[in-house]
C-alpha positions, 0 to 999 in steps of 0.5 A: 126869117132865120134865128139870127143867132143860126147866122151867128153861130154859122159865121165862123169857119171852125164852127161850120167845120165842126157842123160838116163834121156832125152831118156825117155822124154823132161825135164825142168831144175828143173827136172834135178836137182832133178832127178840127186841130183846136184846143179842147177849150177852144172847141168847147166855146165853139160847141157851146155857141152851136148848142146855144143856136140849137144846132147840136144837141148833146148827151152823156155816155159814160164819161163822154159827151157825145154831139149831134146835129140837131136838124129842125134849125137847117131846115128852118134854115133852108126854108128860109133860103129857098126864094133866093135859090129859086131867084138864083135858079131862074137867073141861071137858067136865063144865062144858061139860055142866053149862052146857047143863043149866042153859041148857036149864033154864026156872028158871035165871035168864036171863042179863039177871038 
């Protein structure tokens, strides 16, 4: 199962927004602050939670801290979700088949009814 700290870290919408930003490319803290519209201390707290969960890495670049996603925890989360994705896909496929069957049925009520 995926580590509980991953779920905790991703439960907050601000942290999910940060992860989405970092999906595009690594970014310095100042850019994350500006893009998220949060204060620098608040952004730093969110980055610490993400870092402690292993979702992001930080490197020093002169006076800047640059954050990047760490793909390993995301891959672990994806692997954990795979059986659920398969369950949903088969359920949606069955629904699609049923809808196709009823649309071919001349006795089925029309959408205007």
